[in-house]
C-alpha positions in Angstrom: 28.8 19.1 0.1 26.9 15.8 -0.6 23.0 15.8 -0.5 20.8 13.3 1.0 17.2 12.7 1.5 15.8 12.4 5.0 12.5 10.9 5.2 10.6 11.5 8.4 6.9 11.7 8.9 4.8 12.3 12.1 2.0 14.4 13.2 4.0 17.3 14.0 6.2 17.4 10.9 5.5 19.2 7.6 7.2 18.2 4.4 9.9 20.7 3.2 12.3 20.6 0.2 15.3 18.3 0.5 18.2 20.0 2.2 22.0 19.2 1.7 23.8 17.9 4.9 27.0 18.9 5.8 29.6 16.5 7.4 28.3 17.9 10.9 24.9 17.2 10.0 25.5 13.5 9.2 27.3 13.0 12.4 24.2 14.4 14.2 22.1 12.2 11.9 24.1 9.1 13.2 23.8 10.2 16.9 19.8 9.7 16.2 20.5 6.2 15.1 18.9 7.2 11.7 20.6 5.8 8.6 20.9 7.6 5.3 17.8 6.2 3.5 18.1 3.4 1.0 14.4 2.7 1.6 11.5 5.2 1.1 7.7 5.3 1.4 5.8 5.0 -1.6 4.4 8.6 -1.5 7.5 9.9 0.0 8.2 13.7 0.9 11.2 14.6 2.5 11.6 16.8 5.5 14.4 19.2 6.5 17.2 18.0 8.6 17.1 21.4 10.5 13.4 20.7 11.4 14.3 17.1 12.8 17.1 18.5 14.7 15.0 21.5 16.2 12.7 18.8 17.4 15.3 16.5 18.7 16.8 19.2 20.7 13.4 19.4 22.7 13.8 15.9 23.5 13.4 14.8 27.2 15.5 11.9 27.0 15.1 9.2 29.4 12.7 6.4 30.1 9.2 8.0 30.9 8.2 4.7 32.7 11.3 4.3 35.0 9.1 5.6 38.0 6.6 3.1 37.3 7.6 0.8 40.3 6.8 3.6 42.5 3.3 3.3 41.5 2.9 -0.3 42.3 -0.8 -1.0 42.8 -1.3 -2.0 46.5 -4.7 -3.6 46.4 -5.3 -6.4 44.0 -8.7 -5.5 43.7 -8.3 -1.8 42.7 -5.3 -2.8 40.8 -7.2 -5.0 38.3 -9.8 -2.2 37.6 -7.1 0.4 37.0 -5.0 -1.9 35.0 -8.1 -2.7 32.7 -8.3 0.9 32.2 -4.7 1.8 31.7 -4.0 -0.8 29.2 -7.2 -1.1 27.4 -8.3 -4.9 28.1 -10.7 -6.0 25.6 -12.5 -9.3 25.0 -10.9 -11.5 22.3 -12.6 -13.7 19.9 -13.4 -17.4 21.1 -11.5 -18.7 18.1 -7.9 -19.1 19.1 -5.0 -18.0 16.9 -2.9 -20.9 15.3 0.2 -19.0 15.7 3.3 -21.0 16.5 4.6 -22.3 13.4 2.4 -21.4 10.2 5.1 -19.0 9.0 7.4 -21.6 8.5 5.2 -24.1 6.9 3.7 -22.0 4.1 5.3 -21.4 0.7 5.6 -18.0 -0.7 4.9 -16.5 -4.0 8.0 -16.4 -6.0 8.0 -12.5 -5.9 7.8 -12.4 -2.1 11.2 -12.1 -0.2 11.7 -15.2 1.8 12.7 -13.2 5.3 10.5 -14.5 8.0 11.7 -12.9 11.3 11.7 -15.2 14.4 8.7 -13.3 16.6 7.9 -13.2 20.1 4.6 -11.5 21.0 4.0 -10.2 24.5 0.2 -9.6 24.8 -2.9 -9.5 26.7 -5.1 -12.1 24.9 -8.0 -9.7 25.1 -6.5 -6.4 24.0 -7.8 -5.3 20.7 -4.1 -4.0 19.7 -3.1 -7.5 20.4 -5.5 -9.0 18.5 -4.9 -6.5 15.5 -1.2 -7.6 15.7 -2.1 -11.3 15.9 -4.5 -10.7 12.8 -1.5 -9.3 10.8 0.9 -12.2 11.8 -1.6 -14.7 11.0 -2.7 -13.3 7.6 0.9 -13.0 6.5 2.1 -16.4 7.7 4.7 -15.1 10.0 5.4 -17.7 12.7 5.3 -16.3 16.3 5.1 -17.5 19.9 3.1 -15.5 22.4 3.8 -14.6 26.1 0.7 -13.8 28.1 1.6 -11.0 30.4 0.0 -10.6 33.9 -1.6 -7.1 33.9 -1.2 -6.4 37.3 2.3 -7.1 38.1 3.8 -7.5 34.5 6.8 -9.9 35.7 6.9 -11.4 32.4 8.1 -8.2 30.7 10.3 -7.1 33.6 13.3 -7.0 31.1 11.7 -4.4 29.3 11.5 -0.5 30.1 8.5 -0.2 28.1 5.7 -1.3 30.1 2.7 -1.6 27.6 1.5 -4.4 25.3 1.7 -5.4 22.5 5.4 -5.3 21.6 7.7 -8.0 19.8 10.9 -9.3 20.1 11.8 -9.8 16.4 15.0 -11.4 15.4 16.5 -10.1 18.9 15.2 -6.6 18.3 12.2 -5.1 20.5 9.5 -3.2 18.5 6.7 -1.4 20.5 3.4 -0.4 19.6 1.0 -2.5 17.5 0.9 -0.3 14.4 4.7 0.0 14.4 5.2 -3.6 14.7 3.0 -4.2 11.5 4.8 -1.6 9.6 8.2 -2.8 10.3 7.5 -6.5 9.8 5.4 -5.7 6.5 8.5 -3.5 5.4 10.8 -6.6 6.2 8.7 -9.1 4.1 8.6 -6.7 1.1 12.0 -5.8 0.9 13.8 -8.6 2.5 15.7 -6.5 4.9 16.3 -7.2 8.6 14.2 -5.8 11.5 17.2 -3.7 12.9 18.0 -2.1 9.6 14.2 -1.2 9.0 13.8 0.0 12.5 16.3 2.7 11.9 13.7 4.4 9.5 11.3 5.0 12.2 13.4 7.6 14.1 12.2 8.0 18.0 11.0 11.3 18.6 10.5 12.9 22.0 8.2 16.0 22.5 5.9 17.8 25.2 2.3 17.3 24.7 -0.6 20.0 25.0 -0.4 18.9 29.0 3.0 19.7 29.2 3.9 15.9 29.5 7.0 14.2 27.9 6.0 11.8 25.2 8.2 9.6 23.1 6.9 8.0 19.8 8.5 6.7 16.6 7.9 8.7 13.2 6.4 7.1 10.3 4.6 4.5 12.2 1.7 3.9 9.6 4.2 4.0 6.7 5.6 1.0 4.7 9.0 1.5 3.5 9.9 0.3 0.0 13.4 0.2 -1.6 14.8 1.4 -4.7 13.4 1.1 -8.2 12.1 -2.4 -8.9 11.3 -3.2 -5.2 7.9 -1.4 -5.5 6.6 -3.6 -8.3 3.2 -5.1 -7.0 2.6 -2.9 -4.4 -0.2 -0.3 -3.9 -0.3 2.8 -5.8 0.3 6.2 -3.9 -3.4 6.9 -3.7 -3.9 3.5 -2.2 -1.1 3.8 0.2 -2.5 7.0 1.5 -5.8 5.7 2.0 -4.7 2.8 4.0 -2.6 4.8 6.0 -5.5 7.1 6.8 -7.7 4.0 8.0 -5.1 2.4 9.9 -4.6 5.6 12.1 -8.6 6.0 12.1 -8.7 2.6 13.8 -6.4 3.4 16.5 -7.6 7.0 17.2 -11.2 6.5 16.3 -13.0 3.1 16.3 -11.2 1.3 18.9 -12.2 3.7 21.7 -16.0 2.8 21.0 -15.4 -0.6 22.1 -15.0 -0.5 26.0 -18.1 1.8 26.4 -20.2 -0.8 24.5 -18.6 -4.0 26.2 -19.0 -2.5 29.6 -22.4 -0.7 28.7 -24.4 -2.4 31.5 -23.8 -4.4 34.6 -24.6 -7.5 32.6 -22.7 -7.0 29.7 -19.7 -5.9 31.9 -19.9 -9.1 33.8 -20.2 -11.1 30.4 -16.9 -9.3 29.3 -14.8 -10.0 32.4 -16.2 -13.5 32.6 -14.1 -14.4 29.7 -11.4 -11.9 30.3 -10.7 -13.9 33.8 -10.6 -17.2 32.0 -8.3 -16.0 29.2 -6.0 -13.7 30.9 -2.8 -14.8 32.9 -4.2 -14.7 36.6 -4.0 -16.8 39.6 -7.2 -17.9 41.3 -7.7 -14.6 43.4 -7.0 -12.4 40.7 -9.3 -14.0 38.4 -12.1 -13.7 41.0 -11.4 -10.0 41.6 -11.0 -9.4 38.1 -14.4 -10.8 36.9 -16.3 -9.1 39.9 -14.3 -6.0 41.0 -12.8 -5.2 37.5 -16.4 -5.7 36.0 -18.1 -3.0 38.3 -15.2 -0.8 38.0 -15.1 -0.8 34.3 -18.9 -0.4 34.2 -18.8 3.0 36.1 -15.7 4.0 34.1 -17.2 3.4 30.9 -19.5 6.5 31.5 -16.4 8.7 31.5 -15.0 7.0 28.7 -18.0 7.7 26.6 -17.8 11.5 27.4 -14.1 11.5 26.7 -14.4 10.1 23.2 -17.6 12.2 22.3 -19.7 9.0 21.9 -23.5 9.2 21.4 -25.8 8.7 24.5 -26.5 5.2 23.1 -23.0 4.1 22.6 -24.1 1.5 20.4 -25.2 3.8 17.7 -21.5 5.3 17.8 -20.2 1.6 17.2 -22.7 1.3 14.4 -21.7 4.7 12.8 -18.0 3.6 12.6 -19.0 0.3 11.1 -21.0 1.9 8.3 -18.3 4.8 7.9 -16.0 1.8 7.0 -18.2 -0.2 4.6 -19.1 3.0 2.9 -15.4 3.7 2.4 -14.8 0.2 0.9 -17.8 0.8 -1.3 -19.8 -1.6 -3.7 -16.9 -2.0 -6.3 -14.4 -3.5 -3.8 -14.4 -6.6 -1.7 -11.8 -5.1 0.7 -10.3 -1.7 0.9 -7.2 -3.6 -0.4 -9.0 -4.6 -3.6 -9.2 -8.4 -3.9 -7.1 -9.0 -1.1 -7.3 -7.4 2.5 -4.7 -4.6 3.1 -3.2 -3.5 6.3 -6.4 -1.3 7.0 -8.7 -4.4 6.6 -6.7 -6.3 9.0 -6.5 -3.5 11.7 -10.3 -3.1 11.5 -10.8 -6.8 11.6 -8.2 -7.2 14.5 -9.8 -4.9 16.8 -13.4 -6.1 16.1 -12.3 -9.7 16.7 -11.6 -8.6 20.1 -15.4 -8.5 20.9 -16.5 -11.7 18.9 -18.8 -13.9 21.0 -20.2 -11.0 23.1 -23.7 -9.1 22.9 -21.9 -6.1 21.3 -20.6 -8.2 18.3 -23.8 -9.8 17.8 -25.7 -6.3 17.9 -23.2 -4.9 15.5 -23.6 -7.8 13.0 -27.6 -7.3 13.2 -27.6 -3.6 13.0 -24.8 -2.9 10.3 -23.6 -4.4 6.9 -20.2 -5.3 8.2 -20.7 -9.1 8.4 -19.8 -10.3 4.9 -16.6 -8.1 5.0 -15.8 -9.4 8.5 -16.2 -13.0 7.5 -14.3 -12.6 4.3 -11.4 -11.2 6.1 -11.7 -13.9 9.0 -11.2 -16.5 6.2 -8.2 -14.7 4.8 -6.7 -14.5 8.3 -7.5 -18.1 9.4 -6.2 -19.6 5.9 -2.9 -17.1 5.8 -3.8 -15.9 2.4 -1.1 -13.5 2.7 1.5 -15.7 2.7 1.0 -17.2 -0.7 -0.2 -13.9 -2.4 1.1 -10.5 -3.0 -0.7 -7.4 -1.6 
């Protein structure tokens, strides 16, 4: 009986000892679309195949968005407000990303693989998760095109069962979720492997959440996969990789949730936010008008419930300041970035979501009342000058 290691990570999985897989086990593994690993995370721990199989047998297969059409919003005004909540629309920096061809124009370090996937990013210009994805692509000089999606009707992504943004088409393969996009494309640039091959190491899992709803997500989405011996040279240490991963998840689960209650904190701030949203988004004239006025008022009131949902302080500005201070303390005085001399993926994630509010009162207050400004400007320089395309991380 041959022995194989199956690496799977996720919030519901615990690492156990490697287990030998029989021929039947290998066949079942193939049905999950998981290749026998040639790649591994830097601090890898195997999980038993029996545990993976148990989770897979709980799966509620099928597209959980397939009934979305039956929920079509009937009123444009109400729809824009609801869509803003459901999709997490935020305000993006006034500095536009130079995205279309930078990846092909930049030389790479000799130690970096030459792979540069062809990427199309489906996005809302004002979404912090989309800003985070663009920050990563720009920093590493990965050329990409953007498709701005109408948040109400989403006709630009009618071909996709996945109805959220951002997602990318990379070398013809669709990859959903900003953090997964970053992990997969970074793995591609490190190892020189194709997107389709790398995606197999992030197996799809379906499970029932605490509310009894079926959910689907891919395991390992904060992990960067490395190859065999020799392919990990120049990469971060195990401790550094773990730190990077923890803070990337912190951005998605904590920091980002302080943005909406802050930019919609007052009627004036809400109108300011939607004024930019209406000009940057893919709206027609009527939708733009309703987005600015109806959407702004809707989000002003709903921001109050978001504050309660995410346990923010009565003055939500203080919660944002606390997150910024927590981040700068984690970097410390001896490092320029969390990645050391160069930003790592955690740096790019924090920068990306914060860039979504640049130009607003919230952003100016943040710079005035925290020490995050010098770090932010340093990362911004690296992103706009594509430093990651000419250096190793």
